[in-house]
C-alpha positions as CSV (number, residue, x, y, z in Angstrom):
1,M,-46.0,-127.0,52.4
2,K,-43.4,-124.6,51.5
3,R,-40.9,-127.6,52.9
4,A,-42.5,-129.3,49.9
5,F,-42.4,-127.2,47.3
6,A,-38.8,-126.1,48.1
7,L,-38.2,-129.5,47.9
8,F,-39.9,-130.0,44.8
9,I,-38.3,-127.2,43.1
10,C,-34.5,-128.7,44.2
11,L,-35.6,-132.1,42.7
12,W,-37.0,-130.2,40.0
13,S,-33.9,-128.4,38.9
14,A,-31.9,-131.2,39.3
15,A,-33.8,-133.3,36.2
16,G,-32.2,-132.3,32.6
17,A,-31.8,-134.9,30.4
18,A,-34.0,-135.5,27.6
19,A,-36.9,-136.8,27.1
20,T,-37.2,-140.3,25.9
21,V,-39.8,-143.0,25.6
22,S,-39.3,-146.9,25.2
23,A,-41.3,-149.9,25.4
24,T,-41.7,-152.5,28.1
25,Q,-42.9,-156.0,27.5
26,T,-44.3,-158.4,30.5
27,N,-46.4,-161.4,30.5
28,G,-48.0,-160.8,26.7
29,A,-48.4,-157.4,27.3
30,V,-46.7,-154.3,25.8
31,G,-45.9,-150.9,28.1
32,V,-44.7,-147.6,27.5
33,R,-42.0,-146.0,29.7
34,V,-41.7,-142.1,29.5
35,E,-38.0,-140.6,31.1
36,A,-36.7,-137.1,31.7
37,L,-40.3,-135.3,30.5
38,A,-39.1,-131.5,30.9
39,F,-42.1,-130.1,32.9
40,P,-43.5,-126.3,33.1
41,E,-41.4,-124.4,35.6
42,S,-44.6,-123.8,37.4
43,L,-45.9,-127.3,38.1
44,P,-44.2,-127.9,41.0
45,R,-46.2,-125.1,42.6
46,E,-49.5,-125.8,40.8
47,L,-48.9,-129.6,42.3
48,V,-48.8,-128.5,46.1
49,S,-51.7,-126.1,45.2
50,G,-54.3,-128.7,46.6
51,L,-56.1,-128.5,42.8
52,T,-55.9,-131.6,40.8
53,N,-53.6,-131.4,37.9
54,R,-54.4,-133.3,34.8
55,L,-51.4,-135.2,32.5
56,Y,-52.5,-136.9,29.5
57,L,-50.9,-139.5,27.5
58,R,-52.0,-140.9,24.0
59,V,-49.8,-143.9,23.0
60,T,-49.7,-145.1,19.0
61,A,-48.1,-148.4,18.0
62,L,-46.8,-147.7,14.5
63,D,-45.5,-150.4,12.3
64,G,-43.9,-147.8,10.3
65,A,-46.3,-145.2,9.3
66,T,-48.9,-147.2,9.8
67,S,-51.1,-147.0,13.2
68,L,-52.1,-150.4,14.5
69,Q,-53.3,-149.1,17.6
70,V,-54.1,-146.4,20.0
71,S,-54.3,-145.9,24.0
72,T,-55.0,-143.6,26.2
73,V,-53.8,-142.8,29.8
74,E,-54.7,-140.2,32.4
75,F,-52.8,-139.1,35.2
76,A,-54.9,-137.5,38.0
77,I,-52.4,-135.6,40.3
78,R,-53.5,-134.7,44.4
79,Y,-51.4,-132.9,46.8
80,D,-53.2,-133.1,50.7
81,L,-51.9,-130.3,52.1
82,W,-52.8,-131.6,55.5
83,E,-50.5,-135.1,55.4
84,E,-47.9,-133.8,52.1
85,T,-48.3,-136.6,50.6
86,F,-49.4,-136.9,46.7
87,T,-52.5,-139.1,45.2
88,V,-52.2,-140.3,41.9
89,T,-55.7,-142.3,39.8
90,R,-53.9,-143.7,36.7
91,T,-57.1,-144.3,33.4
92,V,-56.0,-146.4,31.5
93,N,-58.3,-146.4,28.3
94,A,-62.0,-147.2,29.8
95,E,-60.4,-149.6,32.7
96,P,-60.7,-149.7,36.0
97,A,-59.0,-146.7,37.5
98,E,-55.7,-147.6,39.6
99,T,-54.9,-145.2,42.9
100,L,-51.0,-144.9,43.6
101,K,-49.5,-143.1,46.8
102,F,-46.5,-141.2,47.3
103,A,-45.2,-139.7,50.3
104,G,-43.7,-136.4,49.4
105,A,-42.2,-134.2,46.9
106,A,-39.3,-136.5,46.1
107,E,-41.2,-140.0,45.5
108,I,-43.7,-137.8,43.4
109,N,-41.0,-136.5,41.4
110,V,-39.3,-139.8,40.7
111,F,-42.7,-141.1,39.5
112,L,-42.7,-138.0,36.9
113,Q,-39.4,-138.3,35.4
114,S,-40.3,-142.5,35.0
115,L,-43.5,-142.6,33.8
116,H,-44.5,-146.3,33.5
117,V,-47.7,-147.7,31.9
118,P,-46.8,-151.1,32.0
119,R,-50.0,-152.9,30.3
120,I,-51.3,-150.6,27.6
121,F,-51.3,-153.5,24.2
122,A,-52.2,-156.8,24.2
123,A,-49.3,-158.4,22.6
124,R,-51.4,-160.6,20.4
125,V,-53.4,-157.7,18.7
126,L,-49.7,-156.6,17.0
127,P,-48.0,-158.0,14.2
128,P,-45.0,-160.4,15.3
129,E,-41.6,-160.1,13.8
130,R,-42.2,-156.6,12.9
131,P,-40.3,-154.0,13.6
132,L,-42.4,-151.4,15.8
133,T,-42.4,-148.0,17.2
134,L,-44.4,-146.5,19.5
135,R,-45.6,-142.8,19.6
136,A,-46.0,-141.2,23.0
137,E,-47.9,-137.7,23.0
138,L,-48.9,-135.8,26.4
139,L,-50.8,-133.0,27.1
140,L,-50.7,-131.5,31.2
141,N,-54.0,-129.7,32.2
142,P,-55.4,-129.4,28.5
143,I,-59.0,-128.6,29.5
144,G,-61.3,-126.2,32.3
145,Q,-62.6,-127.7,35.1
146,E,-66.4,-127.2,33.6
147,K,-65.8,-128.7,30.5
148,L,-63.8,-131.6,32.1
149,R,-66.9,-132.8,34.0
150,M,-69.2,-132.4,31.1
151,I,-66.6,-134.7,29.5
152,R,-66.3,-136.9,31.7
153,K,-69.7,-137.8,32.2
154,W,-70.4,-138.4,28.4
155,V,-67.5,-140.9,28.6
156,A,-69.1,-142.6,31.8
157,E,-72.2,-142.8,29.6
158,N,-70.8,-143.7,26.4
159,S,-67.6,-145.8,26.8
160,A,-68.9,-149.0,25.5
161,P,-65.9,-151.0,23.9
162,V,-66.4,-151.2,20.2
163,N,-63.8,-153.8,19.4
164,A,-62.6,-156.0,22.3
165,D,-60.0,-157.7,20.8
166,Q,-58.0,-154.2,20.1
167,G,-59.3,-152.5,23.3
168,I,-60.5,-149.6,21.4
169,S,-63.7,-147.4,23.1
170,T,-65.0,-144.8,22.7
171,S,-63.3,-142.9,25.7
172,N,-60.4,-143.0,23.3
173,T,-62.5,-140.4,21.2
174,V,-62.8,-137.8,23.8
175,F,-59.2,-137.8,24.3
176,N,-58.2,-137.8,20.6
177,R,-60.4,-134.9,19.8
178,I,-58.5,-133.3,23.1
179,F,-55.1,-133.5,21.2
180,E,-56.7,-132.5,17.9
181,Q,-58.1,-129.5,19.0
182,Y,-54.9,-128.6,20.9
183,A,-53.0,-129.2,17.2
184,D,-55.8,-126.5,15.6
185,G,-54.8,-124.2,18.3
186,S,-58.7,-123.8,19.7
187,D,-59.6,-123.0,23.1
188,L,-59.3,-126.8,24.3
189,A,-55.4,-126.4,23.8
190,A,-52.5,-127.3,26.5
191,V,-49.8,-124.4,27.6
192,W,-47.5,-128.1,27.8
193,R,-47.3,-130.7,24.5
194,V,-44.6,-132.8,24.2
195,D,-44.6,-135.6,21.3
196,L,-41.9,-138.4,21.2
197,V,-40.9,-141.7,18.9
198,S,-39.3,-144.7,20.7
199,P,-36.7,-146.8,19.1
200,P,-37.9,-149.7,17.2
201,F,-38.4,-152.9,19.2
202,R,-40.0,-156.8,18.1
203,L,-42.1,-158.5,20.3
204,A,-40.4,-161.2,22.2
205,P,-40.8,-164.4,21.4
206,Q,-43.0,-165.2,24.6
207,A,-45.3,-162.9,22.9
208,H,-45.9,-164.6,20.0
209,E,-47.1,-167.9,21.9
210,A,-49.5,-165.9,23.7
211,R,-51.6,-165.4,20.2
């Protein structure tokens, strides 16, 4: 564990570029990539503590100042103290969770410095031939364990889609409350928050054909 932490600190110190967010497009879907995040200096130690760390990402597709779609992503990061490996459980909206495995500090550092969620919006629900942007808001460990347990139970009981065409579910309501309460300075605040906007992009021609 000491070796993993020492390596993590070295790798963490090497990441110094300004954070950016950009859109990706694959097979009729729009994804998001967030790179070069400046996480808190305490995060490497917290990641190898054996406790689960949670990173929340809310992405809004914008046409000018108009919000078109909102999606939320949870990254639950857990370190195995014996194997010295990391497991990341990634959940997009109310979709089934995806589990990712990382062999050690170097791999998890690469993952965190270039977060990529390839399918976050269906291209068919976004306007073609319009300059769009993505706003990415990130929170790290914004709530306590007991509150998290209660919220996750509520989400599990109330996560039926409201609009299947747009992929909006009531689970988004929970994440929206987290972000809004952070902005209001309530007890649900996170010690680390990042707000980024992508350069403008247009949907690829093949995305229009899927409409």
